[in-house]
C-alpha positions in Angstrom: 0.0 0.0 0.0 1.2 3.5 -0.9 1.9 5.8 2.0 1.1 9.5 1.2 2.3 12.1 3.8 0.1 15.1 4.3 3.1 17.4 4.2 6.8 16.9 3.5 9.6 19.5 3.3 11.2 19.8 -0.2 14.9 19.6 0.5 17.7 19.2 -2.0 21.5 19.3 -2.3 21.2 23.1 -2.7 20.1 23.4 0.9 22.8 21.1 2.1 25.5 23.0 0.4 24.3 26.4 1.7 24.1 25.1 5.3 27.4 23.4 5.1 29.0 26.6 3.9 27.5 28.5 6.8 28.5 25.9 9.4 32.1 25.9 8.1 32.2 29.7 8.1 32.3 29.7 11.8 29.2 32.0 12.1 25.9 30.2 12.6 23.5 32.7 14.3 22.1 36.0 12.9 24.7 37.5 10.5 25.4 37.9 6.9 23.2 35.1 5.6 20.2 36.4 7.4 20.7 39.9 6.0 21.1 38.4 2.5 17.9 36.4 3.0 16.1 39.6 4.1 17.2 41.4 0.9 16.0 38.5 -1.2 12.6 38.5 0.5 12.2 42.3 0.2 13.1 42.2 -3.5 10.8 39.2 -4.2 7.8 40.9 -2.5 8.5 44.3 -4.0 9.2 46.2 -0.8 12.1 48.2 0.5 12.8 46.1 3.6 12.1 42.8 5.3 12.9 41.4 8.7 13.5 37.7 9.3 12.6 36.3 12.7 12.1 32.8 14.2 8.4 32.5 13.4 5.4 34.1 11.7 3.9 34.5 15.2 6.9 36.6 16.3 6.6 38.7 13.1 2.9 39.4 13.7 3.5 40.2 17.4 6.4 42.6 16.7 4.3 44.4 14.0 1.7 45.0 16.7 4.3 46.1 19.2 5.8 48.8 17.0 2.2 50.2 16.8 2.4 50.4 20.7 -1.1 48.9 21.3 -2.5 48.8 24.8 -5.5 47.2 26.6 -7.8 49.9 25.4 -7.1 49.0 21.7 -9.1 46.5 19.7 -7.8 44.2 17.0 -10.2 42.3 14.6 -9.4 38.7 13.6 -11.5 36.1 11.7 -12.8 33.3 13.9 -11.8 30.7 11.3 -8.0 30.7 11.6 -5.1 29.2 13.5 -4.4 30.5 17.0 -1.3 32.4 15.9 -3.5 35.0 14.1 -5.2 35.8 17.5 -2.7 34.9 20.2 -0.3 37.7 19.1 -3.1 40.2 19.9 -3.4 38.8 23.4 0.4 38.8 23.9 0.6 42.6 23.4 -2.4 43.2 25.7 -4.9 44.4 23.2 -8.5 43.3 23.1 -9.3 40.5 20.6 -12.4 40.8 18.5 -13.4 37.7 16.6 -15.6 38.1 13.5 -17.5 35.3 11.6 -16.6 34.3 8.0 -18.9 34.6 5.0 -21.5 31.9 4.5 -20.1 30.8 1.2 -16.4 31.4 1.8 -13.5 30.9 4.2 -12.8 34.6 4.1 -13.9 37.0 6.8 -17.4 38.4 6.5 -16.5 41.9 5.2 -19.9 43.4 6.2 -19.5 42.0 9.7 -16.0 43.3 9.8 -17.1 46.8 8.9 -19.8 46.6 11.6 -17.3 45.4 14.2 -15.1 48.5 13.9 -15.3 51.0 16.8 -13.3 54.0 17.8 -11.0 51.7 19.6 -10.1 49.5 16.6 -6.5 49.9 15.7 -5.7 46.8 13.5 -7.4 44.3 11.3 -5.7 40.9 10.8 -7.0 39.3 7.6 -5.9 35.7 6.9 -4.8 34.5 3.4 -6.1 31.0 4.1 -4.5 28.3 2.1 -2.4 30.8 0.2 -5.5 32.5 -1.4 -5.3 36.3 -0.9 -8.2 38.1 0.9 -10.2 40.7 -0.9 -7.8 43.5 -0.1 -9.7 46.0 -2.2 -12.7 45.5 0.1 -10.6 45.7 3.3 -8.9 48.9 2.3 -12.3 50.4 1.2 -13.6 49.6 4.7 -10.6 51.1 6.6 -10.6 54.3 4.5 -14.4 54.6 5.0 -13.9 54.3 8.8 -10.9 56.6 8.9 -12.9 59.4 10.5 -13.4 57.2 13.6 -9.7 56.4 14.0 -8.0 58.0 16.9 -4.2 57.6 16.7 -2.1 57.5 19.8 1.4 57.7 18.5 3.7 58.6 15.6 3.3 55.5 13.5 -0.5 55.4 14.0 -0.7 59.0 13.0 1.4 58.4 9.9 -0.9 55.5 8.8 -3.9 57.7 9.5 -6.4 54.8 9.7 -6.8 51.3 11.0 -3.7 49.3 10.0 -4.1 46.1 7.9 -1.7 43.5 9.3 -2.1 40.4 7.1 -1.5 36.9 8.4 0.2 35.8 5.2 1.6 32.6 6.8 0.4 30.6 3.8 0.8 33.1 1.1 4.4 33.6 0.2 4.5 34.0 -3.5 0.8 34.7 -4.0 -0.3 37.7 -6.0 -3.2 40.2 -5.8 -3.9 42.2 -9.0 -0.4 41.2 -10.1 1.4 42.5 -7.0 2.9 40.0 -4.6 1.5 39.5 -1.2 3.9 41.2 1.2 3.4 44.5 -0.7 -0.4 44.8 -0.3 -1.2 45.0 3.4 0.4 47.6 5.7 2.3 44.7 7.4 2.5 41.1 6.2 3.8 38.2 8.2 5.0 35.0 6.5 5.7 31.6 7.9 8.7 29.4 6.9 7.7 26.5 9.2 8.6 23.0 8.0 5.1 22.5 6.4 5.1 25.7 4.5 5.8 26.1 0.8 9.2 27.7 1.5 10.8 26.5 4.7 13.7 27.3 6.9 12.7 24.6 9.4 11.2 27.3 11.6 11.1 30.9 10.9 9.2 33.8 9.4 9.5 37.2 7.7 7.8 40.5 8.1 7.4 43.0 5.3 5.6 46.4 5.2 4.5 49.0 2.8 6.2 52.4 2.8 4.4 54.6 5.4 4.6 58.4 4.5 6.6 60.2 7.1 8.2 57.1 8.5 11.6 55.9 7.3 11.8 52.2 6.4 15.1 52.1 8.2 13.5 53.4 11.3 11.0 50.5 11.3 13.7 48.0 10.5 15.9 49.3 13.4 13.0 49.2 15.8 12.2 45.6 14.8 15.8 44.6 15.2 15.9 46.0 18.7 12.7 44.2 19.7 13.9 40.9 18.3 17.2 40.8 20.2 16.6 42.0 23.7 16.6 45.7 22.8 20.4 45.4 22.3 22.1 48.3 20.4 24.4 46.0 18.5 23.6 42.6 17.0 25.8 39.6 17.9 27.8 39.8 14.7 28.7 43.5 15.2 29.7 42.8 18.8 32.3 40.2 17.8 34.2 42.6 15.6 37.6 43.7 16.9 37.2 46.1 19.8 33.4 46.2 19.3 32.3 44.4 22.4 30.5 47.3 24.1 26.7 47.7 23.7 23.7 49.1 25.4 20.2 47.8 26.1 18.0 50.5 24.6 14.7 48.9 25.7 13.5 45.7 27.2 13.0 43.6 24.0 12.4 40.0 23.1 14.4 37.1 21.7 13.1 35.9 18.3 15.9 36.4 15.7 16.5 34.1 12.8 19.8 32.2 12.6 22.2 32.1 9.6 21.6 28.3 9.4 17.9 28.9 8.9 18.5 31.7 6.4 20.9 29.5 4.4 18.1 26.9 3.9 15.8 29.8 2.9 18.3 31.2 0.4 18.6 27.7 -1.3 14.8 27.4 -1.3 14.4 30.8 -3.0 16.5 29.6 -6.0 14.0 26.8 -6.6 10.8 28.5 -5.5 9.3 29.4 -8.8 9.4 25.7 -9.9 8.0 24.7 -6.5 5.0 27.0 -7.0 4.4 25.7 -10.5 4.4 22.1 -9.2 1.8 23.0 -6.6 -0.3 24.6 -9.3 -0.1 21.5 -11.5 -1.3 19.2 -8.6 -4.2 21.6 -7.8 -5.3 21.5 -11.4 -5.3 17.7 -11.4 -7.3 17.7 -8.2 -9.8 20.2 -9.4 -10.4 18.3 -12.6 -11.2 15.2 -10.7 -13.2 16.5 -7.8 -15.4 19.3 -9.2 -17.5 17.0 -11.3 -18.4 15.0 -8.2 -19.8 18.0 -6.4 -16.9 18.3 -4.0 -16.4 22.0 -3.1 -12.9 23.3 -3.8 -11.3 26.7 -3.5 -10.5 28.7 -6.6 -6.7 29.2 -6.4 -6.1 30.9 -9.7 -8.3 33.7 -11.1 -7.9 36.9 -13.1 -7.9 38.8 -9.8 -5.3 36.8 -7.8 -2.8 33.9 -8.0 -2.6 31.7 -4.9 0.6 30.3 -3.5 -1.2 26.9 -3.5 -0.4 26.1 0.1 -3.4 24.0 1.1 -5.9 22.0 -0.9 -9.1 22.6 1.1 -12.2 20.6 0.2 -15.8 20.5 1.5 -18.3 17.7 1.3 -21.7 19.4 1.3 -24.1 18.1 3.9 -21.9 15.7 5.8 -21.8 15.6 9.6 -18.8 15.8 11.9 -18.9 12.0 12.3 -19.0 11.4 8.5 -16.1 13.8 8.0 -14.1 11.7 10.5 -15.1 8.5 8.8 -13.8 9.8 5.5 -10.5 10.9 7.0 -10.1 7.5 8.7 -10.9 5.6 5.4 -8.3 7.7 3.6 -5.8 6.8 6.5 -6.6 3.1 6.1 -5.5 3.5 2.5 -2.2 5.2 3.6 -3.3 8.8 2.9 -2.9 11.4 5.6 -5.5 14.2 5.6 -6.0 17.1 7.9 -8.6 19.8 8.9 -8.0 23.5 8.5 -9.0 24.7 11.0 -10.8 23.9 14.2 -12.4 27.3 14.8 -10.9 29.4 17.7 -14.2 29.6 19.6 -14.1 25.8 19.9 -10.7 25.9 21.6 -10.5 25.9 25.5 -8.3 29.0 25.7 -10.7 31.1 23.7 -13.8 29.6 25.4 -12.2 30.7 28.6 -12.0 34.3 27.2 -15.8 34.2 26.6 -16.0 33.3 22.9 -18.9 31.0 22.0 -19.1 29.1 18.7 -22.8 29.8 18.6 -21.9 33.4 17.7 -20.0 32.3 14.6 -22.5 30.1 12.7 -20.8 30.4 9.3 -17.5 29.4 10.8 -18.9 26.3 12.4 -20.8 25.4 9.2 -17.7 25.6 7.1 -15.7 23.6 9.6 -17.8 20.5 10.1 -17.4 19.2 6.5 -13.9 20.5 5.6 -11.1 18.0 4.7 -7.6 19.1 3.5 -5.8 16.8 1.2 -2.1 16.3 0.8 -0.5 19.0 -1.3 3.3 19.4 -1.4 6.1 19.3 -4.0 7.4 15.9 -3.0 4.2 14.2 -4.2 4.9 12.1 -7.2 2.4 11.8 -10.1 1.6 8.3 -9.0 0.8 9.6 -5.4 -1.4 12.3 -6.8 -3.3 9.8 -8.9 -3.6 7.5 -5.8 -5.1 10.3 -3.7 -7.6 11.2 -6.4 -8.6 7.6 -6.9 -9.2 6.9 -3.2 -10.9 10.2 -2.4 -13.3 9.9 -5.3 -14.2 6.3 -4.4 -14.7 7.2 -0.7 -16.5 10.5 -1.0 -19.0 9.4 -3.7 -20.8 7.4 -0.9 -21.4 10.6 1.0 -22.6 12.9 -1.7 
């Protein structure tokens, strides 16, 4: 029986050579390779600067911290997402506002989003689920419309002049909206390079941002560097230069920098990334051709408006129950195919229940969750494995439609 993993990192000799070079260089933590990777990412996304950190979560949190949010500020997040989208809000002490998704989509309900905005709203965190960009036109229309209710508290908030759009783009590295790459659309965009992501550094992430009038990109970059390394005035590489040991602690920061070993993996991945994205697109097209005629609901990854990064292949089996969903997943597992669910809604999680969130207040989120199944989608899948997944999923699901 064929065994098909749900996700598998795409590693090659390129990554081995890059990491070997870094290890033998004698410098393995944040240094030249990390800076080079940051330049690659900024250039790829079409922005002036990028910061590489140890996770997307750290990127999202530091983006909120440079906005200096406090417990009177509100941040809006869709209820249908992974905890990282919301936990960063709680980490900085702001008030988390969860909003339902649309009835016929995994994207946030934009009308509900608009209604949820108050004079305390400082940030919206839309989620590019599965690598498919949100409707950024609609989001920016909303924040511009509500700009008169925005009350900035500091320099950067005043410079933005409205609610900031901080995209959770964990899945969307390489995706495009109206031709422009994600990373250059939202005010701040945080990417994940975790082991299961399209481009991986093992763990890791990157933060990009649009130019903010009146705020120098170097100023933002420097602030993020301070926050990511204990508020230290010099990074470790600079401190080791001859006679350069002395440093200051400018503020009480955090510890979430990327290492040169991680960055080396990323640099090798970048060289192969266009082919990796094309392979994902090829697999998605094969899946779509097989599943759509059966009535299996799939997400549109490639349209005239946007191009997905093809991170997740999310399907829905209309009308099935939670129990039937689990039956299908188990039958796929019995045939050696690992499936997943993206995601169990936040209001169903203990930590968020304890905060007072109730799934009954998010009916669309629950309705989309109960019959969702995510199929394997990664660049290490062979053509034979893709065919095997298609054959088994079609045979199993046809008994439930």
